[in-house]
C-alpha positions in Angstrom: 11.3 3.7 11.2 10.6 0.2 12.5 9.7 -0.1 16.2 9.9 -3.1 18.5 6.7 -4.9 19.3 5.6 -3.1 22.5 3.9 -5.3 25.1 2.5 -3.6 28.2 2.3 -6.0 31.2 0.5 -5.1 34.5 -1.5 -6.6 37.3 -4.3 -4.6 39.0 -6.9 -5.0 41.7 -10.6 -5.2 40.9 -10.8 -1.5 41.4 -7.9 -0.7 39.1 -5.0 -0.1 41.4 -1.4 -1.2 40.9 -0.5 -1.1 44.6 -1.6 0.1 48.0 0.1 2.8 50.1 1.6 0.4 52.6 5.4 0.1 53.1 5.6 -3.2 51.3 4.7 -3.9 47.7 1.2 -5.4 47.3 1.5 -8.7 45.5 -1.4 -8.9 43.1 -0.3 -11.9 41.0 -0.5 -15.5 42.0 2.6 -17.8 42.0 1.5 -19.4 38.7 1.2 -15.9 37.1 4.6 -14.9 38.3 5.9 -17.9 36.5 4.0 -16.8 33.4 5.6 -13.4 33.6 9.0 -15.0 33.9 8.2 -16.9 30.7 7.3 -13.7 28.9 10.4 -12.0 30.1 12.5 -14.9 28.7 10.8 -14.4 25.3 11.6 -10.7 24.8 14.7 -8.7 23.9 14.3 -6.0 26.5 12.3 -5.0 29.6 11.4 -1.4 30.4 10.3 0.3 33.6 10.0 3.9 34.5 12.3 5.5 37.1 9.4 5.8 39.4 8.9 2.1 39.5 12.6 1.5 40.3 12.2 3.9 43.2 8.9 2.5 44.5 9.4 -1.3 43.9 13.2 -1.7 43.6 12.7 -4.5 41.0 15.5 -6.8 39.7 13.6 -7.6 36.4 15.4 -10.9 35.9 14.5 -14.2 34.2 14.4 -16.4 37.3 14.2 -19.8 35.6 17.7 -21.3 35.0 16.3 -23.4 32.2 14.8 -20.4 30.4 18.1 -18.5 30.7 19.9 -21.6 29.4 17.5 -21.7 26.4 18.2 -18.1 25.6 21.9 -18.7 25.6 21.5 -21.8 23.5 19.6 -19.7 21.0 22.5 -17.2 20.7 20.9 -14.6 22.9 22.1 -12.9 26.1 21.3 -14.7 29.3 19.0 -11.8 30.4 17.0 -9.3 28.3 18.4 -5.8 28.1 17.0 -3.8 31.1 15.8 -0.3 30.1 14.6 2.6 32.2 13.4 6.2 31.4 14.0 9.3 33.5 13.7 12.8 32.3 15.5 14.3 35.3 18.1 11.6 35.7 17.0 11.1 39.3 18.1 7.5 39.8 19.3 5.6 42.8 22.7 3.9 42.1 22.1 1.5 44.9 18.9 0.0 43.4 18.9 -3.7 42.5 18.1 -2.8 38.9 21.8 -1.8 38.3 23.4 -4.7 40.2 21.6 -7.7 38.7 21.2 -9.2 35.2 23.1 -8.1 32.1 23.2 -4.9 30.1 21.2 -1.8 31.2 20.1 1.3 29.2 18.9 4.6 30.4 16.9 7.0 28.2 16.9 10.6 29.5 17.1 14.2 28.4 20.3 16.1 27.6 20.2 17.7 31.1 19.3 14.4 32.8 22.2 12.6 31.0 24.7 14.8 32.8 23.2 13.7 36.1 23.1 10.0 35.2 26.7 9.9 34.0 27.8 11.5 37.3 26.3 8.5 39.2 28.9 6.1 37.8 26.5 3.3 37.1 29.3 1.2 35.5 30.3 0.0 32.0 27.3 -2.3 31.7 25.0 0.8 31.6 24.5 2.9 28.5 23.1 6.4 28.7 21.2 7.8 25.7 20.0 11.5 25.7 16.9 11.9 23.5 17.0 15.7 23.4 15.6 18.5 25.5 12.5 16.4 26.2 11.7 12.7 26.3 10.4 11.4 23.0 8.8 7.9 23.0 8.9 7.5 19.3 12.6 8.4 19.1 13.2 6.0 22.0 11.5 3.1 20.2 13.3 3.9 17.0 16.7 3.8 18.8 15.8 0.5 20.5 14.8 -1.1 17.2 17.4 0.4 14.8 20.5 0.7 17.1 20.0 -2.0 19.8 18.2 -4.5 17.6 15.2 -4.9 20.0 12.4 -6.8 18.3 10.1 -7.3 21.3 9.9 -4.9 24.3 8.1 -5.8 27.5 7.0 -2.7 29.5 6.3 -3.5 33.2 5.4 -0.1 34.5 4.6 2.1 36.0 1.2 3.6 35.4 2.6 6.8 33.9 4.7 4.9 31.3 1.7 2.7 30.3 -0.5 5.7 30.0 1.9 7.6 27.8 2.5 4.7 25.4 -1.2 4.0 25.1 -2.1 7.6 24.6 0.5 7.9 21.8 -0.8 4.7 20.1 2.6 3.0 20.5 1.5 -0.2 22.4 1.0 -3.3 20.3 -0.5 -5.4 23.1 -1.8 -5.0 26.7 -1.5 -8.0 29.0 -3.6 -7.3 32.0 -3.9 -9.5 35.1 -7.0 -8.9 37.3 -6.5 -9.9 40.9 -9.5 -10.7 43.2 -9.1 -8.0 45.8 -9.9 -4.3 46.3 -7.5 -1.5 47.4 -10.0 1.4 47.8 -7.3 3.9 48.7 -7.5 7.1 46.6 -3.9 7.8 47.3 -2.7 4.5 45.8 -1.3 4.3 42.2 -3.6 3.4 39.4 -2.7 1.7 36.2 -3.9 4.4 33.8 -4.2 8.1 34.3 -6.5 10.6 32.7 -5.9 12.0 29.2 -6.7 11.8 25.6 -6.5 8.2 24.6 -7.1 6.8 21.1 -10.7 6.1 20.5 -12.4 2.8 19.8 -12.6 -0.5 21.5 -9.5 -2.8 22.0 -9.7 -6.3 20.6 -9.8 -9.1 23.1 -7.2 -11.7 22.0 -7.2 -14.0 24.9 -8.7 -14.5 28.4 -7.3 -17.2 30.7 -7.7 -18.0 34.4 -4.3 -18.6 36.2 -5.0 -19.7 39.7 -7.3 -17.0 41.3 -6.3 -14.3 38.8 -7.4 -13.7 35.2 -5.2 -12.8 32.3 -6.7 -10.7 29.6 -4.8 -9.8 26.4 -5.9 -6.9 24.2 -4.8 -5.3 21.0 -5.5 -1.7 20.1 -7.4 -1.3 16.8 -7.7 2.5 16.3 -5.6 3.9 13.4 -3.1 6.6 14.0 -3.8 10.3 13.3 -2.3 12.4 10.5 1.3 11.4 9.6 2.1 9.6 12.9 1.7 5.8 12.7 0.2 3.9 15.5 0.8 0.3 16.5 -2.6 -0.6 15.1 -1.6 0.9 11.7 1.1 -1.8 11.5 -1.3 -4.5 12.3 -3.9 -3.3 9.7 -1.1 -2.9 7.1 0.1 -6.4 7.7 -3.4 -7.7 7.1 -3.5 -5.7 3.8 -0.2 -7.3 2.7 -1.6 -10.8 3.6 -4.6 -10.2 1.4 -2.3 -9.7 -1.6 -1.5 -13.4 -1.4 -5.2 -14.1 -2.3 -4.9 -12.3 -5.7 -5.0 -14.5 -8.9 -1.6 -14.0 -10.4 -1.2 -11.7 -13.4 1.7 -10.9 -15.7 0.3 -7.4 -16.3 -0.7 -6.1 -12.9 0.4 -6.2 -9.3 -1.1 -8.3 -6.6 -2.3 -5.8 -3.9 -4.4 -6.1 -0.7 -6.4 -3.2 0.9 -8.4 -2.6 4.1 -10.6 0.4 5.0 -10.8 1.1 8.8 -12.9 3.6 10.6 -11.3 6.0 13.2 -12.6 3.9 16.1 -10.9 0.7 14.7 -14.0 -0.8 13.0 -13.1 -2.6 9.8 -15.4 -1.2 7.1 -14.2 -3.4 4.1 -11.4 -5.2 2.6 -10.4 -6.2 -0.9 -7.7 -7.5 -3.2 -6.7 -7.2 -6.8 -8.8 -9.2 -9.3 -11.2 -10.2 -6.5 -14.3 -12.2 -7.6 -15.2 -12.2 -11.2 -13.6 -8.9 -12.1 -10.2 -9.5 -13.8 -9.1 -5.8 -13.6 -10.4 -4.6 -10.3 -7.8 -3.1 -8.0 -7.6 -3.7 -4.3 -8.6 -0.3 -3.1 -11.4 -0.2 -5.7 -12.7 -3.6 -4.5 -12.8 -2.5 -0.9 -14.3 0.9 -1.4 -17.1 -0.6 -3.6 -18.3 -2.5 -0.5 -19.0 0.6 1.5 -22.0 2.9 1.1 -20.8 6.1 -0.5 -22.7 8.1 2.1 -21.1 6.4 5.1 -20.0 9.3 7.3 -17.1 7.2 8.7 -15.2 7.5 5.4 -14.2 11.1 6.2 -12.1 10.0 9.2 -11.2 6.5 7.9 -7.8 5.1 6.9 -7.1 3.1 3.8 -4.4 0.5 4.2 -2.9 -0.7 0.9 0.1 -3.0 0.4 1.1 -1.0 -2.7 0.6 2.8 -2.9 -2.7 3.6 -4.7 -2.2 4.0 -8.4 -2.2 7.4 -10.1 -2.9 6.2 -13.6 -4.3 3.0 -15.0 -5.3 1.7 -18.4 -8.1 -0.7 -17.4 -10.5 1.9 -15.8 -11.1 5.7 -16.1 -10.6 6.4 -12.4 -7.3 5.5 -10.7 -7.3 4.3 -7.1 -5.9 7.6 -5.8 -8.9 9.4 -7.4 -11.3 6.8 -6.0 -10.0 7.5 -2.5 -10.3 11.2 -2.9 -13.9 10.8 -4.2 -14.8 8.7 -1.2 -13.6 11.5 1.1 -10.9 9.5 2.8 -8.1 11.7 4.1 -5.5 9.2 5.4 -3.7 6.3 3.6 -1.1 3.9 5.0 1.0 1.9 2.5 4.0 -0.4 2.5 5.5 -0.1 -0.9 5.9 2.7 -3.4 4.9 1.6 -6.9 7.9 0.7 -9.1 8.1 1.5 -12.8 7.2 -2.0 -13.9 4.0 -1.0 -15.7 3.7 2.8 -15.3 6.7 5.1 -15.5 7.0 7.7 -12.7 3.9 6.4 -10.9 3.3 8.6 -7.9 -0.1 7.9 -6.3 1.2 9.1 -3.0 2.1 12.4 -4.5 -1.4 12.8 -6.0 -2.9 12.1 -2.6 -0.6 14.4 -0.7 -1.2 17.2 -3.2 -4.9 16.9 -2.4 -4.3 17.2 1.3 -4.4 13.5 2.2 -2.0 12.2 4.9 0.1 9.4 3.5 2.2 7.2 5.8 4.7 4.8 4.2 5.8 2.0 6.6 8.8 0.7 4.6 9.5 -2.1 7.0 6.5 -3.9 5.4 7.8 -3.5 1.8 9.3 -7.0 1.7 6.0 -8.5 2.8 4.1 -6.5 0.1 6.6 -7.5 -2.6 6.2 -11.2 -1.6 3.0 -11.7 -3.6 4.6 -10.1 -6.6 7.7 -12.3 -6.9 6.6 -13.5 -10.4 6.8 -9.9 -11.6 10.0 -8.8 -9.8 12.2 -11.8 -10.7 
């Protein structure tokens, strides 16, 4: 199911702390950066914080600029983004400023926590959604995207929420502001806690000084694991779909793009249909041919293909599904199941799954994959 674009936003000290242990909140950002955060808030559909952040910081989470609020209204949007919080227990303070400022609010909780939240009487502007016996971030994001129509979600804390979203591979972007001071208190809250994070290096997208602080923007690159998609899976699949636009058009074959990515997020190769001087080469075939067959990274790599790998073909003895199996790849992410345009009952995904390969279909990218094939689809 489609998720919102998840943007994690935080400011930390040079030694990695979100705050100190004093009675007042430690202001890490500069005035110019607070204005930047206001601009980002104005651009998103929803802002999320954990219940612990509401208790510790008592934030309002508003768009402060009147001109930015007016621009939202002029564009047909609510004056303020939807405010979202998460609490498994339902332990919320009804007097917190979160509930008494801005527009709509949404609480995600457990079935047990929902009873407690509803008893607080938070008002008609607050919706309570029970996710089940336990909190489930994937289900939460699906609900935000499918039911509430949230396309961009800004997550402002706290550290536990950021940690969980990164560990589950659900964060599309990290906007980290580094403040020129030290906290040095082992009892103070840190941005990220211990745990099993996805491997690999994040990609640095931007670095920018803002007064005396520095903004750094990162994107995760590591593919998901098994049948669970990660935010990076979506970015790599989008790249594969864009490669399909480079294919020389054909009336007898689809235009397809493919990318092969190692488990640590390293791109191993990319390819597209009819690449170079080969008029019948398929995208996955073109990409895999650029990788040494003995490359040990193939066993844990992911193949991204805008169209599911073919199960049968007339132009070559080995179909792409078989080439993937022969290469030792055990995970494939695709956007579009092959229609019956050229091959009746094509089921490359079925061939791969039958051989033990994890196949993830991200149907929200189907339209993008079909775009390069308009000439075939009418």
